[in-house]
N, C-alpha and C positions, 0 to 999 in steps of 0.2 A: 334287641337285634333289629336293625332297620331294613334288612333285606338287600343291601347293596354293599359293594366293596369299595372302599375309598381308594382314590387314585394313588395316593402316597404309599399305600400298602402293596400295590402291584407295579408301580412305575419302574423300579429297578429291573424287574424281569423283562419288561418291554424294551427298556433302553438296551439291555444286554442283547436281546434278540435282534435289535435294529443295528447293532454294531458298535455301541458305546455312545458316550455323550457327544463326541465329535461328529459322529454320523447323524445323531438327532439334530444337533445344531445346524449342520450342513443342509439337512432336509428342511428344517424350518426356514432357513434363509432362501432356499430354492422356492418353497411355496410362497413366501412373502414377496419374492421378486416377481413371481407370476401374477400376483394380485396387484402389487404396488408399482411394478416396473423396476428397473435396475436401481440399485442404491448408488447415489452419486454424492460426492462431497458437496455440502451446501455452498452456494455462491456467496461471497462476501457482499454485504449490503453496503451501498454507498451512503455517505452521510446525508442527512436531511438538510436541505438548504432553504433559504428564504425564497429563492426562485421557484422551488417546488410548490410552496404555498400559493404563489402568484398563478401558476399553471392550474392548480386545483381550484382556486378561488372562486 
């Protein structure tokens, strides 16, 4: 006996108390948005060109 309870043994109880998997996922997204800022679609990158090299050169 190690003296602690593994998360996978008690997770289901906590998820149920929080309102289910959807509520846990929504809370996770809310917390991450607070830390990382709003999630946006990534902007498409424009192709690399020879003139880019000349500017950086």
